[in-house]
C-alpha positions as CSV (number, residue, x, y, z in Angstrom):
1,Q,60.3,-70.1,38.4
2,V,58.4,-68.9,41.3
3,Q,56.7,-65.5,41.1
4,L,55.9,-63.2,44.1
5,V,52.9,-60.7,44.4
6,E,52.8,-58.7,47.2
7,S,49.4,-56.9,48.0
8,G,47.8,-55.1,51.0
9,G,49.6,-51.6,50.9
10,G,48.4,-48.3,51.2
11,L,48.2,-45.2,52.9
12,V,47.3,-45.0,56.9
13,Q,47.7,-42.7,59.4
14,A,50.3,-43.3,62.4
15,G,48.9,-45.8,64.9
16,G,47.1,-47.5,62.3
17,S,47.2,-51.1,60.9
18,L,47.8,-53.0,57.4
19,R,47.9,-56.4,56.5
20,L,50.0,-57.3,53.8
21,S,50.3,-60.4,51.6
22,C,52.6,-62.7,49.2
23,A,51.5,-64.5,47.3
24,A,54.1,-67.4,45.7
25,S,52.9,-69.1,42.4
26,G,55.1,-71.3,40.1
27,R,56.6,-73.9,43.1
28,T,55.1,-74.5,46.7
29,F,57.5,-72.3,49.2
30,S,57.0,-74.7,52.1
31,S,60.4,-75.7,51.9
32,Y,62.2,-72.3,52.6
33,V,62.5,-69.8,55.3
34,M,60.3,-66.5,54.0
35,G,60.8,-63.2,55.1
36,W,59.6,-59.7,54.5
37,F,62.1,-56.4,53.8
38,R,61.2,-53.2,52.9
39,Q,62.9,-50.5,51.1
40,A,62.9,-46.5,52.2
41,P,63.3,-43.9,49.6
42,G,67.0,-43.4,49.1
43,K,67.6,-46.2,51.2
44,A,69.2,-49.9,50.9
45,R,66.8,-52.7,51.2
46,E,66.3,-53.9,54.9
47,F,65.3,-56.6,56.4
48,V,62.1,-56.9,58.6
49,A,61.1,-60.6,59.6
50,R,61.7,-64.1,58.5
51,I,59.7,-67.3,59.4
52,S,60.6,-70.8,59.4
53,W,59.5,-73.8,57.1
54,T,56.2,-74.9,59.5
55,G,56.1,-70.8,61.0
56,G,57.2,-71.8,64.4
57,R,59.7,-69.7,64.5
58,T,59.8,-66.2,63.6
59,Y,62.6,-63.4,64.1
60,Y,62.0,-59.7,63.7
61,A,64.3,-56.2,63.2
62,D,64.2,-54.1,66.5
63,S,62.6,-51.3,64.7
64,V,59.6,-53.8,64.3
65,K,59.5,-55.9,67.6
66,G,56.3,-56.2,69.4
67,R,54.3,-53.9,66.6
68,F,54.7,-56.7,63.5
69,T,53.9,-60.1,63.0
70,I,54.8,-62.3,60.5
71,S,52.7,-65.6,59.4
72,R,52.3,-67.9,56.7
73,D,50.0,-70.5,55.2
74,N,51.8,-73.2,53.5
75,A,48.5,-74.7,51.9
76,K,48.0,-71.4,50.5
77,N,51.4,-70.4,49.1
78,T,51.1,-67.5,51.0
79,L,52.8,-65.1,53.5
80,Y,51.6,-62.2,55.9
81,L,52.6,-59.6,57.8
82,Q,50.5,-58.1,60.2
83,M,51.6,-54.3,60.7
84,N,50.1,-52.7,63.7
85,S,51.2,-49.2,65.4
86,L,52.1,-48.3,62.4
87,K,55.0,-45.0,62.4
88,P,56.2,-42.7,59.5
89,E,59.3,-44.2,59.5
90,D,57.9,-47.7,58.5
91,T,57.0,-45.8,55.2
92,A,58.5,-47.8,52.5
93,V,58.1,-50.6,49.6
94,Y,57.5,-54.1,51.3
95,Y,58.7,-56.9,49.3
96,C,58.8,-61.1,50.3
97,N,61.5,-63.4,49.5
98,T,63.0,-66.2,50.9
99,D,65.6,-65.6,53.5
100,D,68.4,-66.0,51.2
101,Q,66.4,-64.1,48.6
102,D,67.0,-66.9,46.3
103,F,63.5,-65.9,44.3
104,R,63.2,-63.0,41.9
105,W,62.1,-59.8,43.6
106,G,58.3,-58.7,42.8
107,Q,57.0,-55.3,42.2
108,G,56.3,-54.9,46.2
109,T,53.5,-53.1,47.8
110,Q,53.8,-49.6,49.0
111,V,53.3,-48.9,53.0
112,T,53.1,-44.8,53.4
113,V,52.2,-43.5,57.1
114,S,51.4,-40.3,57.6
115,S,51.9,-38.4,60.6
């Protein structure tokens, strides 16, 4: 069973940056398209970004395009999300999973952006 452990969240002022990490254990994730998702209070979980197996292709939600960068290190079974120019509306719990959400969700990491 693959376990996903997100980390790197925190409290940051608007305009600031954070780098999230997602460590996958139990099985290599190099054969999966991976993604980041987020869930704000009272809202459904939503897609943020995805990255291809090799990292050569990325895709972003319009709301984060130009500000967030997804990357991966398959040797370390780790997925990253660099978040710049953060806005209060980016406040949410951030999760990683395969693009098809094949694995059990981890606990997520809280990102709070103050205005």
